[in-house]
C-alpha positions in Angstrom: 13.8 80.9 25.9 13.3 78.1 28.4 9.5 78.3 28.3 9.2 77.1 24.8 7.2 73.8 24.6 6.6 71.1 22.0 3.2 69.6 22.3 1.8 66.2 21.2 -2.0 65.6 21.0 -3.8 62.6 19.4 -7.2 62.9 17.8 -9.7 60.4 16.5 -10.0 61.8 13.0 -8.7 64.5 10.7 -11.7 66.8 11.1 -11.3 66.8 14.9 -7.6 67.4 14.7 -8.0 70.3 12.3 -10.8 71.8 14.5 -8.5 71.6 17.6 -5.5 73.0 15.7 -7.4 75.9 14.2 -9.1 76.8 17.6 -5.7 76.9 19.3 -4.2 79.0 16.5 -7.2 81.4 16.5 -6.8 81.9 20.3 -3.1 82.5 19.8 -2.2 79.8 22.2 0.1 78.1 19.8 2.5 79.3 17.1 2.0 76.4 14.7 0.6 72.9 14.4 1.3 69.9 12.2 -1.5 67.4 11.6 -0.1 64.0 10.8 -2.6 61.5 9.4 -2.9 57.7 9.3 -1.1 56.8 12.5 -1.5 53.2 13.9 -2.0 53.5 17.7 -1.8 50.6 20.1 -2.9 51.1 23.8 -4.5 49.5 26.8 -8.0 50.8 27.5 -10.4 49.2 30.0 -7.9 46.4 30.6 -7.8 45.4 27.0 -5.2 45.9 24.3 -6.8 48.1 21.6 -5.7 49.6 18.3 -7.0 52.3 16.1 -6.1 54.8 13.4 -5.4 58.2 14.9 -4.2 61.7 13.9 -1.3 63.4 15.6 -1.3 67.2 16.2 2.1 68.4 17.2 3.5 71.9 17.4 5.0 74.7 19.5 3.8 77.0 22.2 5.0 78.5 25.5 4.6 77.1 29.0 2.1 79.8 30.1 -0.4 78.4 27.6 -0.4 74.7 28.7 -3.4 74.8 31.0 -5.6 76.7 28.5 -4.6 74.3 25.7 -5.6 71.3 27.8 -8.9 72.9 28.7 -9.7 73.7 25.0 -8.6 70.2 23.8 -10.8 68.5 26.4 -13.8 70.7 25.4 -13.5 69.8 21.7 -12.2 66.2 21.9 -14.2 63.1 21.4 -12.1 61.0 23.9 -12.9 61.0 27.6 -9.2 61.1 28.3 -7.4 62.9 25.4 -3.6 62.7 25.1 -2.2 66.2 25.6 1.5 66.3 26.6 4.2 68.9 26.5 8.0 68.6 26.2 10.7 71.3 26.8 12.5 72.7 23.8 16.0 73.4 25.1 17.8 74.3 21.9 17.1 75.2 18.3 17.2 78.0 15.8 17.1 81.1 18.1 15.2 83.1 15.4 12.5 80.4 15.2 12.2 80.1 19.0 11.8 83.9 19.2 9.1 83.7 16.6 7.2 81.1 18.7 7.3 83.5 21.7 6.1 86.4 19.6 3.3 84.4 18.0 1.5 83.4 21.1 -0.4 85.5 23.7 
């Protein structure tokens, strides 16, 4: 089960986050997504320290879907450079990890 991935995506607002999560679920590219509201984000953009309220989308998928997820997020996202990153899941409830693999195409 080494190809199980945790993903982290930021969005500009809840509507955008929900649209991205639902599209990825409908395409069976992810097993699940959590939308976390009201996050204070601080970052450097165009050589200036910025801050804004953002929404986090996190969830689980498999490594084979990473490129498709990035393409879909970029097509739906309002940012010119959206944050889409993946982390390896090395351990966990084996039944849950198996469910992730069975849930995605």
